[in-house]
TIROLUM-861830 format. One line per 5 residues: number of its first residue (from 1); their letters; for each residue x negated, y negated, z of C-alpha. Coordinates in pm, 1 decimal, padded with zeros to 6 digits. Each point is the difference from the previous one (the first is absolute). Layout:
NUM = a = X,Y,Z; ... .
***
This chain:
1 = mrksg = -13765.9,-15716.8,09212.9; -00079.0,-00361.9,-00128.6; 00017.9,00085.3,-00366.8; 00340.5,00142.7,-00006.7; 00104.0,00208.1,00314.3 .
6 = isfrv = 00263.2,-00096.6,00188.6; -00167.9,-00226.9,00214.3; 00217.1,-00022.6,00377.8; 00081.4,-00388.4,-00018.0; 00205.4,00146.5,-00346.8 .
11 = mlall = 00113.4,00323.1,00178.4; 00185.4,-00159.3,00232.8; 00169.2,-00236.7,-00225.3; 00091.2,00297.2,-00204.2; 00194.7,00158.9,00373.4 .
16 = alvla = 00130.9,-00386.0,00049.2; 00165.2,-00004.6,-00344.6; 00145.0,00320.1,00031.1; 00118.8,-00023.2,00348.0; 00131.9,-00335.7,-00020.1 .
21 = agava = 00210.8,00088.8,-00312.7; 00128.7,00345.0,00189.2; -00118.7,00161.6,-00303.5; -00124.8,00337.8,00156.1; -00089.2,00132.0,00351.1 .
26 = llaig = -00303.5,00206.8,-00062.1; 00124.9,00335.8,00114.9; 00254.2,-00110.0,00209.1; -00197.1,-00187.7,00229.3; 00305.0,-00075.8,00299.9 .
31 = gstgs = 00340.2,00046.5,-00087.4; 00196.3,00247.3,00100.2; -00073.0,00393.4,00051.4; 00168.4,00129.5,-00294.2; -00163.9,-00305.4,-00228.1 .
36 = karaq = -00346.3,00168.2,00134.2; 00123.2,00319.9,-00095.7; 00088.9,-00057.8,-00327.5; -00326.3,-00174.1,-00082.4; -00203.5,00286.4,00142.0 .
41 = aladh = 00195.9,00261.5,-00232.7; -00091.1,-00266.2,-00297.6; -00329.1,-00055.9,00092.2; -00040.5,00402.5,00030.1; 00150.6,00058.8,-00307.7 .
46 = fdaaa = -00241.6,-00308.4,-00214.9; -00342.3,00038.9,-00055.5; 00002.3,-00389.8,00056.8; -00229.6,-00210.5,00245.3; 00323.8,-00130.4,00106.8 .
51 = vlepa = 00398.1,00010.2,-00056.8; 00136.1,-00254.7,-00007.6; 00314.4,-00003.9,00247.1; 00279.7,-00143.4,-00069.4; -00056.6,00043.9,-00382.1 .
56 = kpapp = 00105.6,-00329.7,-00118.5; 00058.8,-00123.6,-00412.8; -00325.9,-00115.0,-00131.0; -00102.7,-00354.0,-00013.3; 00081.3,-00147.7,-00340.4 .
61 = lalhn = -00272.7,00073.4,-00263.8; 00003.6,-00168.4,-00345.8; -00275.3,-00092.6,-00185.9; -00206.0,00008.3,-00331.5; -00284.5,00285.4,-00072.6 .
66 = ylgkp = -00324.8,-00074.7,-00139.6; 00180.9,00027.6,-00387.0; 00235.4,-00254.0,00097.4; 00319.4,00240.3,00038.5; 00217.3,-00094.2,00288.4 .
71 = vnias = 00034.1,00318.8,00221.3; 00236.8,-00028.8,00293.5; 00028.0,00273.5,00321.8; 00329.1,00047.8,-00054.3; -00014.3,00174.7,-00339.7 .
76 = yrgka = -00162.2,00336.6,00147.9; 00342.8,00129.5,00221.7; -00057.8,00384.1,-00030.4; -00376.9,-00053.5,00070.4; -00231.7,-00021.8,00222.7 .
81 = vlvtf = -00202.0,-00325.3,-00014.4; -00328.9,-00052.6,00159.1; -00071.4,-00371.4,00040.6; -00395.3,-00086.3,00082.2; -00176.8,-00363.8,00041.9 .
86 = lytsc = -00353.7,-00044.7,-00231.5; -00202.1,-00211.6,-00216.1; -00248.0,00174.1,-00255.8; -00336.1,-00209.1,00106.8; 00007.4,00201.1,00357.7 .
91 = pdicp = -00297.8,00176.8,00086.1; 00174.0,00261.2,00261.7; 00373.9,00030.2,00103.4; 00148.0,-00003.4,-00332.5; -00197.0,00218.3,-00202.4 .
96 = litsd = 00063.7,00267.0,00247.9; 00346.1,-00046.9,00046.8; 00059.6,00020.4,-00421.7; -00242.2,00327.6,-00034.0; 00191.9,00143.9,00254.1 .
101 = lrval = 00347.8,-00069.9,-00150.4; -00150.0,00126.4,-00308.7; -00101.8,00308.8,00212.5; 00341.8,00061.9,00127.8; 00174.2,-00026.5,-00361.6 .
106 = nlmgr = -00237.9,00235.1,-00117.0; 00063.3,00245.0,00321.2; 00392.4,-00063.9,-00083.1; 00007.7,00130.5,-00322.3; 00228.8,-00116.0,-00320.4 .
111 = ktask = 00361.9,00105.3,00161.3; -00102.2,-00168.7,00369.0; -00196.5,-00288.9,-00141.1; 00319.1,-00088.5,-00217.1; 00192.9,-00091.0,00308.4 .
116 = vqiia = -00209.9,-00295.9,00104.7; -00149.9,-00338.4,-00067.4; -00254.5,-00183.9,00074.5; -00031.8,-00349.2,00014.0; -00270.4,-00253.9,00083.2 .
121 = vsvdp = 00024.7,-00328.3,00094.6; -00254.7,-00246.3,00004.5; -00161.4,-00214.2,00292.8; -00223.0,-00219.0,-00213.4; 00191.7,-00215.8,-00233.8 .
126 = hgdtp = -00339.6,-00135.5,-00165.2; -00179.6,00323.5,-00043.2; 00261.7,00232.8,-00105.3; 00016.1,-00123.6,-00331.7; 00162.9,00250.8,-00263.9 .
131 = kavaa = -00350.5,00111.7,-00164.2; -00090.5,00045.4,00317.9; 00283.6,00227.5,00114.5; -00038.2,00196.0,-00334.1; -00390.8,00040.7,00053.5 .
136 = flarh = 00084.1,00108.7,00394.7; 00316.2,00251.8,-00120.1; -00274.0,00159.7,-00281.8; -00268.1,00045.1,00262.1; 00163.0,00183.0,00281.3 .
141 = gmtgr = 00227.0,00222.6,-00290.9; 00307.3,-00182.9,00099.1; 00143.9,-00163.0,-00335.9; 00360.5,00100.5,-00092.8; 00004.3,00161.4,00341.7 .
146 = mqyli = 00044.1,-00258.9,00233.7; 00237.1,-00386.9,00028.7; -00314.2,-00238.6,00060.9; 00172.7,-00363.4,00077.6; -00141.8,-00333.7,-00017.8 .
151 = gsake = 00101.0,-00343.5,-00004.0; -00041.4,-00393.6,00151.7; -00099.0,-00042.3,00396.1; 00378.1,-00165.2,-00042.0; 00128.1,00334.0,-00156.7 .
156 = lgpvw = -00207.1,00252.3,00246.2; 00016.1,-00186.1,00303.1; 00417.3,00080.1,00123.0; -00057.8,00371.0,-00105.6; -00288.4,00053.2,00203.4 .
161 = kawgv = 00142.4,-00178.5,00263.7; 00336.3,00237.7,-00050.3; -00193.1,00281.9,00026.2; -00228.2,-00077.1,00339.7; -00292.7,-00017.8,-00212.5 .
166 = gaerd = -00280.2,-00269.4,00087.0; -00245.7,-00120.4,-00270.1; -00254.1,-00285.6,00004.8; -00319.0,-00052.5,-00106.7; -00290.9,-00004.6,00204.3 .
171 = adqpq = -00133.5,-00249.5,00077.7; -00388.9,00047.2,00015.3; 00014.9,00246.2,-00339.9; 00268.0,-00194.4,-00175.7; -00077.7,00316.3,-00232.3 .
176 = fvnht = 00217.8,00211.5,00184.7; 00361.9,00017.4,00134.9; 00066.0,00139.8,00368.7; 00321.5,00189.2,-00100.6; 00252.5,00230.5,00171.5 .
181 = givyg = -00146.5,00377.8,-00153.0; 00321.2,00187.9,00043.5; 00271.7,00195.5,-00183.2; 00395.5,00047.0,00027.2; 00222.1,00310.7,-00102.2 .
186 = itgsg = 00310.1,-00120.0,-00109.7; 00245.9,00223.8,-00073.8; 00248.6,00108.3,-00253.8; 00260.5,-00242.9,00172.8; -00177.6,-00309.9,-00001.3 .
191 = krltl = -00102.5,00025.9,00362.9; -00347.2,-00062.8,00153.1; -00127.8,00328.2,00188.4; -00328.7,00088.5,00014.8; -00331.8,-00159.8,00058.9 .
196 = yaasf = -00379.0,00094.4,-00108.9; -00297.6,-00137.4,00092.9; -00227.2,-00059.7,-00242.9; -00259.8,00323.8,00115.8; 00299.5,00196.1,-00090.1 .
201 = qpsei = -00055.3,00344.0,-00119.4; 00168.5,00039.8,-00364.9; 00154.1,00348.9,00120.1; 00203.9,-00224.3,00235.3; 00167.5,-00210.8,-00301.1 .
206 = ahdvp = 00043.3,00321.3,-00193.2; 00196.7,00185.8,00286.6; 00219.9,-00307.5,00045.3; 00065.5,-00069.9,-00299.2; 00315.0,00258.0,-00070.9 .
211 = llaar = 00148.8,-00128.2,00384.3; -00013.3,-00353.3,-00128.6; 00127.5,00076.7,-00336.6; 00319.2,00177.8,00185.4; 00086.7,-00232.6,00221.9 .
***
C-alpha cells in the first residue's frame, strides 16, 4: 500500500536492520532446541504477533514531545511501554494504530492502564509540527494518553535506524510517507519483547500489558 503501509522493500530493510544488529530472532528461528522451547512458551503466553527472542534492552529513545518537554524511555521503568512510529497527516495506518491503542487503553481499565506508557515517534519531521500533533491527538482522543515525540530529520533519523524502522517520503505522492507500521512492546525492565502488526486487535494489547509490565 503506497500511502503509509509497509512496502515490501521497507519490510526487507526492517528485517535486515534488526537481524544485522542481532537484536532479535522472531520466535527463535534457528538456534537450539531449548531456545525454541522458551520462545514457544513466550509466544503461547502473549497475544502479540511475535515474541522477540532473546529479549534485549530496547534501543535508546530520548527526544522532545510536541509540547517541547524532554522524554526518555528509560524513565518509564516498571511500566510496559508501547512504541510506535506515526505521522499526523497519514490517511490510513496511523489513525488506525492510534484509535486501536485508545480502545486498548479503555479495555484495560484505569488500574491496568496505569501500568503502560504509549510513545509515538514521528516519521515526518516537517509535517509533524506541535500544532499538527496537538490536533491529531485531540482528534483521536489521545491527548494526555500518549507521548508524541517530534524533532528534526537529524534527530529522528538515528532513532528510526536504531529501532529498525523504514521511513521515506513517497516519490510520486510526496504528501505521504512510506514507513513501517509496527508497535513494539517493551517490558518493565526495559527489554524489547513483543511485536504487534498495524492491524493488531486492541484486546491483544490489553491482555499483554500486565505481562510486559511484570517482566
